[in-house]
C-alpha positions in Angstrom: -4.9 -1.2 -8.2 -4.7 1.2 -11.1 -8.1 2.8 -11.6 -9.4 1.9 -8.2 -7.2 4.3 -6.2 -5.6 7.7 -6.5 -1.9 7.7 -6.7 0.5 10.6 -6.4 4.2 11.6 -6.1 4.8 13.9 -3.2 7.9 16.0 -3.5 9.3 17.1 -0.2 11.8 19.7 0.9 13.2 19.0 4.4 15.2 21.0 6.9 18.9 20.6 6.4 20.2 17.2 7.3 16.7 15.7 7.9 16.1 13.9 4.6 17.0 10.4 5.7 15.0 10.6 8.9 12.0 12.1 7.1 12.1 9.4 4.4 12.3 6.6 7.0 9.4 8.0 9.0 7.3 8.5 5.9 7.9 5.0 4.6 6.1 3.6 7.7 2.9 5.6 7.0 0.0 3.5 5.6 -0.6 4.4 2.0 3.0 5.2 1.2 4.4 2.8 -1.3 7.9 4.2 -1.6 10.0 7.0 -0.1 13.4 7.9 -1.4 16.1 10.4 -0.6 17.1 12.3 -3.7 19.3 15.2 -4.8 18.2 18.4 -6.4 15.5 20.9 -5.4 13.6 18.3 -3.4 15.1 16.1 -0.7 12.6 13.2 -0.6 10.2 11.8 -3.2 7.3 9.7 -2.0 4.9 7.6 -4.0 1.5 7.2 -2.2 -1.9 5.8 -2.9 -5.3 6.5 -1.3 -9.0 5.6 -1.9 -9.9 9.0 -3.4 -8.6 12.6 -3.7 -9.9 13.6 -0.3 -8.1 10.6 1.3 -4.9 11.6 -0.5 -5.3 15.1 0.9 -5.7 13.8 4.4 -2.7 11.6 4.0 -0.5 14.5 2.9 -1.9 17.2 5.3 -2.6 15.1 8.4 0.1 12.5 8.2 3.0 13.7 6.1 3.2 17.5 6.6 3.0 17.1 10.4 6.3 15.3 10.6 9.2 17.1 12.1 11.8 18.3 9.6 9.4 18.9 6.6 9.7 22.4 5.2 7.4 22.1 2.1 5.5 19.5 0.0 4.3 19.5 -3.5 1.7 16.7 -4.4 1.6 15.6 -8.0 -1.3 13.2 -8.7 -0.7 10.5 -11.3 -3.1 10.7 -14.3 -3.9 7.9 -16.7 -4.6 9.5 -20.1 
C-alpha cells in the first residue's frame, strides 16, 4: 500500500471522559487502520489511509470530526523521504 495511498496520524483531543468511546467509534470507520487511547496532550491517536489528500480531508472532516465528544483534531500526513 505504501506509495499508492495517503497515510496520516490524526491526533485527537476529546471531551473529558470520552476517549474510549471516541476511539471505539473511530476504529469502525472505513480507512482507519488503528485507533488508540493515549495519555498526554492528546487523548486518541488514529492511523488512517485514503486514496489521496482530498479523500483524507473528507475522512477527517466529514467522518471523524463530526463524532460526538471530539474537541479538536490535528492531522499529520506521513511522508516518505
